[in-house]
N, C-alpha and C positions, 0 to 999 in steps of 0.2 A: 781707687776711690778718690774723690776730690779732697784736697788738703786745704784746710782753712789757715791762712797766714795772717800775722798781725799787720795793721796798716798804720804807718807814721806819715802824717800830712805836714809838709814843709811850706810855710807861707813867707812870702816876701812882700813887704810893704803893706801888710794887712794884719791888724792885731788878731790874736788867736781868740779873743773873747768877743769878737763881732757877733751880734745876736742872730743875724740871718744865717751865719755860717753854721751855727749849731743846729738850727732848724733844718738846714738843707742836708747836712751830712748825717745827722742822727747818730746811730751806733755803728756806722760803717767805719769810722776812723777811731783807732784806739788811742792815739796821742797826736798833739799838734806842736810843732817847733817853728818859732819865728826866726827867719833869716834876716840878717846874718847871725850865726852863732858859732861858738868855738867847737873844734873837732872833738875835744875831750868830752864836752857836754853832750854833743850829738852821739858819740859812741856810748856814753853812759845811758842816754835816753833809749837807745836801740837795745842795749843789753837788758835794761830793766823791762822794756816791753816784751822781749823774748822770754825772760823768766816768768813774767806774769802769765804769758800765753801757755807756757809749758805746765805751770801749776794748774791753770784752769782746765787744760786738757786732761791732766791726771785726775783731777777731782771728778770730772765728767765720766772718765773711764771707771773710776772707783764706784761712782754712783750707779753706773749701768751694771757692773758686776754684782753690786749688792741687790739691785732689783732682780737680776737673773737668779741669784741665789735665793731670794725671797720667793719667787715664783716656783723654783724647784722644790723648796721646802713645802710650800702650800699645796702643790700638786703631787707630792710624793705618794706612792701607793702604800706606804706604811705610815703609822702615826708617829709624829715627831713632836717632842716637847723640850722646852728649855727651862731650867730652874736657875734661880739666882742664889748662888752659894754665899753671897755676901750678906744676905738677909736671913732673919731668924727663921728656922725650920725649912730652909731651902725651898721656898714656894715656886710655883709655876709662874713664868712670866710670858710664855708663848706656847701655843699649841696649834698645829695645822688642822686643815679640814678633815684629813683622814682620822686624826685623833678624835675629833668631834663625832664622825660617823661611827667609829669603832666603839666609843664609850657611851654615846647617846647624850652626853652632857653638852650644853652650849659653852662657847668660849668664856662668856662672862661668868659662868657658874664655876669654872675651874681655876681661872687666874687668881693667884694669891694663896692657893691651897697647896698642901703637900700631896703627892701622888697616892699616899696611903688610903685616900678615900675610895679608891678602886677595889680595895681588899674587902673580904667578906668572911662569913662564918666558917667556910670550908677552905679558905686559903691556907696553904701549907706554910707554916712559920719558917721552915728551913730556907727556901729561896728568898724569903723576905729578909732573913738574917744575913744572907749572902749579899744582898743589895746594900744593906746598911754597912756591912763590913767594907765593901768596895768604896762606898762614898766616904766613909771615915778614913780609909787609907788613900783616897785620891786615885783610885785605880778604875780601870774599865772592867766590866763583867757582863755576863749574859745569863739570864735565868728564865725558867718557864714556870708561871704560877697562875693560879685560878683567880681572875678578877671578875668584877660584877659591873654590868652596865647600869645606867640610871634607872631602868625599869626593873632591875633585880635579876636580869638574865645572866647566868654565868657564862664566861668564855675563857678559853685558855690563851694566855698572852705571853708571847716570847719578847722579853724586855732586854734591851741592850742599853747600858749606861756608860758614858765616857765623860771625863772631866775636860773643861775648856779653861786654858790658862791665858793670862795677859803677858805683856812683853817681859815682865819681870819673873814670870813663872808661877805667879800666884793663881790659884784656882778661883775663878770668878763665877763660873757657871758649870752646869752639867747639861749635857744634851742626852735625851732618851729617845729610843726607837721602839715602838710598839707594833707587834704583828699578831693578828688573830690566827692561831694555829690550832683551833678547835678541830676542824676537819682533819688536819694532818695528824693530830694526836689520836683522833678516833680511828683513822686508817691504820695507824701504828698498832692501836690496841686490837683491831680486827685481825691484822696480819699476825700479831703475836698470838692471838687466840687461835687462829687457824694453824699456826705453826706448832704451838704447844699441844693442841688437841688432835693434830694429825696422827694417824696411825704410822705413817712412814717416818723414817729418820731423816733429819735435816740439820745442816750446819753451815758455817761460813768460815773460809780460810783466808789468811793473808797470802800475798804472792809467794812468801817463803814457806808456806805450808803450815803456818801456825793457826791453831783453831781459835777463833775469836767469838764464836757463837754456836750453841747447840740447843735443839728443842728438847721438850720433856720426853718424847718418845725415845730419842737417842740416848738420853741420860738414864732412862729407866732400864734399858737393855743391859747395862753394866752396874746399875745401882749406884751411880755417882751423882754428886751435886755439880752445879755449873762451875763452881770455884775449883773443883777437882780436875777439870779438863781444859778450861779456857786458858790460853797462853802456852799450851804444850804443842809440840809437833804432832800433827794429826796421825801419822802412821805409828807413833809410839804409844798411843792411848789404848786402854785395855780392850777396845773393840776387836783388836787384831792379835793374832798369835804369830809365832815364827813362820808358819806356812803361808799366811795371808799377808803379812807385813810387806814383803817384797812386791806383791802385786799392787798394794795401795801406794807404796813409794813411787813406783813406775807411773801409776795413774796420776798422782799429784804432779810429778815432773812434766808430764804431757799436758795436763790442764794448765799449769803455769805458763807453758809455752803457747797457750791459746787454743788447744785442741779440746773438743767436746768428747769426754771419755765415758764409755759405758762398759759395764761388765758385771760379772757375778762370781761369787765364791762361796764355798762351804766353810762354816765355822761352828764352834761350840760355845753356846752362851747359856750359863746357868745349868750346865750338865745336859743340855739338849742340843742335838745337831740341827743346824738350820742352814738354809740357803738364802744369801742376801744378794739382791740385785742393786747396783749402785750407779749413780751418775755424777760426774764432776763437770760442772758447767762454768767456764771462765767468763767473768764480767769485765768488759773493757771500757776505758774512757774514750773521749772523743778522738784521741790520737792512736787508739788501738792497743794501748798499754793495759795489761791485766791489773785491775784494781783489787779484785778479790775473787775467790772461787766458791760457787754454791755447791754444797755436797747434799745429795739426796740418796737415801737408802731405803729399800723396801724388802720386807721379809716375804720371800716367795716360796717358803717351804710348803704351805698347803697347795700352791699351784703346781710345784714340781711333783708333789706326791700325787696330785690329781692327773698330771701328765702321765706319770708312770702307770697309774691305774687305767687311764684311757688307752695307753699303748697295750696294756695287758687285755683290756676289754676288746679292743680292736682286733687283737690277735685271736682271742676266743671267738668273737663274732665272725671274723673272717673264716675260721674253721667251721663254724656252724653254718654260715651261708653257703660255703662250698659243699657242705654235706647234704643240704636239703635237696630234694628232687626238683623243686620249682626254680625258675630263674629269678634272680634278684638284680636290681639295677638302681642307680642313683645318678641323676643328671641335673645340671645347674639351669639357671633361668635362660641361658643361651642355647639350651638343648645339647650341651656337651656332656657326654657320659663321664662321671667322676669315679664310679665304683660299680663293679658287677661281680657275680660269682662264676665259678667254672662252668656251671650248668648253662649259663648264657652262651659261652663260647661253644659248648657242645651241641646245644640245640640249633643255634644260628649258623654254626660252621665257620664263624668269623674268628680271626685272631684278635689279640688285644689291640693291636694298631688299627685294624679295620673297624673295630667297635668305636675307638676314639674318633675316627674320621667320620663315621656315619652318625647321623642324628636319630632320635627316637622314631620319627615318622618314616624313616627308610625301611623299617621293619614292618610297616603297615601297608596293606594294599592301597593303591592309589584311589580306588573307588570308594574307600571307606575313611580316608584321611580327614575329610571335613567333619564327619560325625565324631571321630575320635578327638579332633581338635576342639570341638565344642564341649566335649566332656572334660577335657583337660583344662579348659578355661575355668571351669568350676573349681578344679583342684587348686589353681593359682589363687583363687579367692578364699581358700581355706577349707573347702568341703573335701571329704574323702569320697572317692568315686571308684566304682567297679564297672568295667565295661568289657563286653565280649566282642572280639573281632578275630582276625586271623594274623598269625605271625609269619612273615615271609622270610625264609632262610636265604643264605647266600646262594644256594642252588635254585631259588625260585619256588621251592615247595611252600605251600600254604597250609599252616596248621591251625586248627581251631584253638584259640587261647582266650583265657579270661585274665584281665589285668586289674589289680587293685592298686590305686595310686593315692598318694597323700602328700601334702606339703611338709617339708622339714624345716623347722625354725630353731635357731639358737639365740637365746636372749632377745627374742622378738624379731630377729632378722631372718629372712628366708635364705637358706643356703642351698636349697635345691628341692628336688621332687623324687621321692623313692617309690618303688613299685615292685610288686611280686606278680609274675606271670605263671599261670598253670595251664598245662595241656588238658583241654576238656574234650578230647576226641571221643573217649568212651562215654562221657556224659552226654555229648551231643547225639551219639548213636542211641543211647537209652531214651533221650528226650524224643527222638524221632519215633522210636517204638511206642513211647507213651502217647505221643500225639496220634499215632495210628490207632492205638487202643482207645484213646478218648474219642476219636472220631467214630469208632464202632459203637461205643457206649452212647454217644450223643445221638446217633442215628437209629439206635435200637427202638423198636416199636413199644417195647415194655418199659414202664417207668423204672428207673434205676437210681439209687441214691447211695451215698457213703456217709456214715456217722463216725465222729471221733469218740474217744473214750467218755467224753462228757455228754454224749448223745446229741451233739450239734452237727448240722449238715456241713460237710466239706465238699461234696459234689452232688449235683443233681443233673440228670440229662434232660434233653428237650421234652421227651415224653412226660417225665415227672412234672416239669414246669407247666406243661399244657394241661395236665390232668388236674393239678391242685389249684391252678389259676393264680398263683403268686409269682411275682417277679423273681428271677434267679437271684438278684442282689439281695432281696428280702429273705430268701431261704438260707443262703450261705451264711454260716455263723449262727443261725437261729436254732433253737432247740426243736427236737422232733415234735414236742407237744403242741406246736402251732398247727399241726395238721392231724396228729395221731392222739387218741384219748389216753389219759394217764394209765387206765387199766391195761391197755394194750402194751404200753411201754413197759410196765411191770412184767407182763407176760413174756415180752421180748427179752428182757434182762435175764429171766429164768431160762429161756432157751439158749441165750449166749453162754450162760454158765454151764449148761449141759454140753454145748459144743466144745468148751474149753477142757472138759474132762472126758470126752468121748472121741471115737474115731469118725463120727458122722461128719460129712462135708457141709451139710446145711440142715436147717430146721424150718418148718413151715408154720406161719402164723396167719390167721384170718382176722382182719380188723377193719374197722371203719376208718375212713379218711374224710375230713371236713375241708371242702374247697374254699377258696377265697370268697366265693359268692354264697357260701353257706350250704351248698349241696353236701349230702352225706353219701359217700361212695363205699362200696365194700371191696376191699383188696385182699388178695392172697399173696403173702410176702414170703419169699424164700430168703432166709437170713443166713449169711456165711461170714466167717472171720476174715479180716483184712490181713493178709500175711506180710511179713517183712523178712529180710535176709537174716537178721539176728534172732528170729524166732519170736519176737515181741508182737503183741496184738495192739496196734494203735487205734483200731476201730472195727466197724463192721460194714458189710455191703448188703444192700437189700434189693432184690429183683422182684418187682411187683406185677401183679396181673389184676386188672379190674374185673372182678366177678360179680359186680352189682347186677347187671342185666341177666347174667347166667343164673344167679341164685333167685332173682325175682321171677324169671321165666319158669324156673323149676317149680317154685311154689305155686305160681299161677296155673301152670299146666297140671299140677297135682290137683288143685281145686277144680279146674276145668274138667279134668278126667273124671273126678268123683262125682261132680254134679251132673255131668252128661250121662255117665253110667247110671246114676241114680234115677234121673228123670226118664231116660230112655227105657230102663228096666220097668219102672212103674207104668209108663204109658203102654209099653209092649205087653206087659202082663194084662193090662185092661183090654187091649185089643184081642189078645189070644183067648182070654177068658170069655169075652163076649162072642167071639167067633165060635168058640166051643159050644156056647148056649145055642147059637143059631144052628150049628150042625146037629145038635141033639133034638132040634125041632121045638124050640122054646115057644111059648104062647105069645110072646111079644117081640117078634123079630125086628120090628121097626124101632123099638126102644133100644134094642141091642145094637142095631145098625147105627143109630144116632150116637150112642156112646162110642162106638168104634170110630165114627167120623170125627167126633169131637176130640178124641185122643190123637187122631192123625193130624188134625189141624193144630193141636198144641205142639206136636212134634215138629210140624213145619214152621210154626212160629218160633220155636226154640232154635231151629236151624237158622232162621232169618236173623234173630237177635244175635246168635253166635257169629254170624257172618258180619253183621254191622259193628259189633263190638270187638272184632278180631284185632284192630289196631291197638286196643288197650292192653293186649297181652304182650305185644312187641313195643318196647319203650325207646326204640332207636331213633324215631322221628324227632327232629328238632322242634322245640316249642317256639311258637310265634305269638305276637300280640293279639289277643281276642277280646272284644268288648263284651264282658259277661253280663252287663246291664241290658244290652240289646238282646242277648240270647235269652235272658230270663223273660223279657217281655214277649219275645217271639214264641217261646215254649208255652207261656200262659195263653196266648192267643190261640194256638193250635189246639190245646186241650179244652179250651172253652167251647170251641166249635165241635169237637168230638164228644164232649160230655156236657151238654147244656145244664144238667141238674147240679153240676159241681160249681161251687163259688171259688174262683181263683183270683187272688189279688197279688199285686207286685209293688214292692217298696224298693226303689232303686234310683240312683242319680242318673243324670243324662247319659253319662259314659262311665265305664269302670274297666279300663284295660287290664288284662292279666296275661300271664304266660300260659298258653294252652295249646291244645290240638283241636282238630275239627270234631273229635269225639266228645268234647266238653258239652256240646249242645245235646248229644245223645244221653250223656250222663244226667243232665238236668231233667230231660224228658223222662228218663227211667225213674228218677226219684218222684216226679209228679205222678207218673202212671202207677208206680208202686203204691203211693198214698191213696190213689183213687181205687185201685183194684182191691186192696185189702181193707177198704173201708167198710164199716158195718151199719151205715146209715144211708137213708135215701138221698140226703142232700149234704154231701161231704164239703168240707172247707179246707182249702189249701192256700198257703201264703208263701210267696217267694220274697226274701229280703236280701238286698245287696248293700253291704256297708264297707266302703273303702277307708283305710287309714293310711299311715305314712308309707309303709312298706308292703302291706298285704291287703287283700280284698276278701271279705268274709261273705259267703253265700249260704243262706239258710233256707231249707225247705220244711215248712212247719204244717202239720195236719192235725186234725182232731179225731182221728180214728184210733183203732187199737195200736198199742205201742209195739215197737219192734222187740222181739224177744231178747232176753239177756244173753241167750246162747248165740244168736245171730250177731248181736252187738259186740260181744266179746271177741268172736272170731274175726269180725271185720276190722275192729280197732287194732287187734294184734297183728293182722296182715297175713296170718296163715292158720291152718286148721291143725287140730290134734285128732288122734283116733277116736277120742270120746267127745270132742267139742268141734262141731262143724255146722256151717250154714247150709240151708236147704236149696237156695236159688242162686242163679248166676247174676241177676240184675244188679244187686248191691255190690257184688264182687267187681262187676264191670265198672261201676261208679268209682269204687276205690282205686282200681288200677289206673283208670283214666286220670284221677286226681294226683295219685302219687307219681305217675310218669312225668308230670310237669313240676315236681317238687312241692306239691300241695299236701294237705293233711285232711283227714276226715274224722269227724267226731259225732257220735250219736248219743242223744239224751232224751229223757221223757219230757213231754210237753205238759203244761199245767192248764186245765185240770186233767186232760187226757190227750193222748196222741204222742207223736214223736217229733223231735227236731233233729234233722241231719244237717250238720254244719261243715261246710267245705272252706278251708283256709287256703287261698291261692296267692301266688306271688304277683305283686303289682308290676305292670309293664308300662312302656311308653304308649302313646296313642297308636292305635292299630294302623298298619301300613295298608296300602291299597289292596294288596293281595289278601290280607287277613280280613279286611272289610268286605272283600268280595266273598270270602267264605261265610261270613256272618249273613250276608244278604242272600 
């Protein structure tokens, strides 16, 4: 660095007080000497100049140091204050910026005041007294006390006070250092709270093994206070007995040498045997020297007890798993087998080493591994999964097996996947037999069903579904009452009770069944019990036969036979009687011949009507849409032409499609002809009414002649005759059979003021197809 030297100007022949000289040289020259001058004076002037320069430099240096010191104090990270001890009450004469920030007071507000203004209602008097004592004694001290900022906010202040003495040793000032330790103290409190409220034991040792701190849990184990144990050699404290003391002494020596020591030992505390796990952790300084040792202890008695229990449970479980006939296995997330039972080895033919080397999929056929992997992916997500596949043995044999797999977790962590495999060879064989049996049942032509104990369908074959018209899904699980009337169910229950107490293999029930479309069919049902291997009866089996047409044909043939025999006998009796009169030479052979001819014509007409109505006896033909309004108009037109004296009217919409056969027109014609034939007036009146509603179409044939007898009406409405109650003609029977064949109903009542009303209720249909329209035309 450049050195500033003093300058002495020597002048010869020029006075030192020349004006221009001072202006020219300014402060460059420190002193001027006029020559000639004596040596002593010159030496004295030079020495004086050197002394002045040295003093000036010293003052400058001191000033710079003071400025540096001032900046250091002003910019210090702690609050710094100076008090004047020479003044009354030792007031503040200086505070730095950090003091202002820390307390919230401006400099002007604090200078001239004693620092006690920072104290408040909760300030502990003990550290305040210590400060006062140190000041009175002229000593340095450090305390921690609660102070208050200008806004009233409390903070913990670590205050250090030191005296400042003058050259004679008199204390003139005190310097104070203030540091906000609120967060530090809060951390200490939290650490202390954690330490004292922790369940595990904790302590702190000096490098020589002396205990300097112990938490509440450690003290509680021996019922001691802190003062009873702090300051004593750690191994000699009552935590240890003669058996465990050498272990702890060795552990302390190793920890003091810088080793992290862990271990456990058994001891008796309060008369209870316990197992304690401990850790001695050395804490070193920057140079690696051990400053103190942290001691941690944890009572692991419950854990050790649980470990023993687990070992016992594992031993028992291992014995159980080895005893079960199914295979058991456990593999980790990498597919490595962790555990299996002896049955696994026996079934697969693999040794333990071979099972460890092979993954789970090595026992699954290659063509089924993708499906099994997809199922196991659900298991990894937490779902239990059962899947049937084949188990491939070491020899390549493929065995039908069913595997139940589940995820195994411990404390929320997946440790693996466990499974049980069961040989289902016998079950597969039985299932195949059942499939064959079910195929036979499903393809049987007779309707077959199975009911459980509650009377709900558990099986219905295709024929049953087709007959009743309900979807299979709607029938399965539904009660039998959806198709069978309640009275028939009660009768069936009585038959089942009879089967349970007798040796009969089945009982027969005849009942009606209502189809989904509302048709009522007559079924003959053979009921048998559903057997099981243990002898219990979980349900019943019903084999049905639709006897609707059979019973209907039987009744119709009975009527047909009776009426034909009755009419044939009557007409033949007339013919034979008249012929006998002719043979005897009666006086009126022409009249007798006419009677014979008329009886013969009536027999021919009966034959013709029987032929035309023959389809009404057989109800197997499928119903098709027929426009009954068009039929009514056509029948009316034909009979008007045949019987001009009869008034025939029609009340009908433009179209009225119903479900019917081609015999429906014959039935309407028969009703109109019957009303005309049996009329007792010269000008009969017949009306045909057609009234459609939402689901049905009503057709009425109304006349004003003699009413149909109660005997005829009762037999026709009932649908069958009795020995004492039967109708005389076939016409109305043909009408009834025609209507009931297509699901219709017939009703007969008296007309007011006279006559009869024959009412036909027919099922409504869609518009007639071209074929049915052709029939009508």
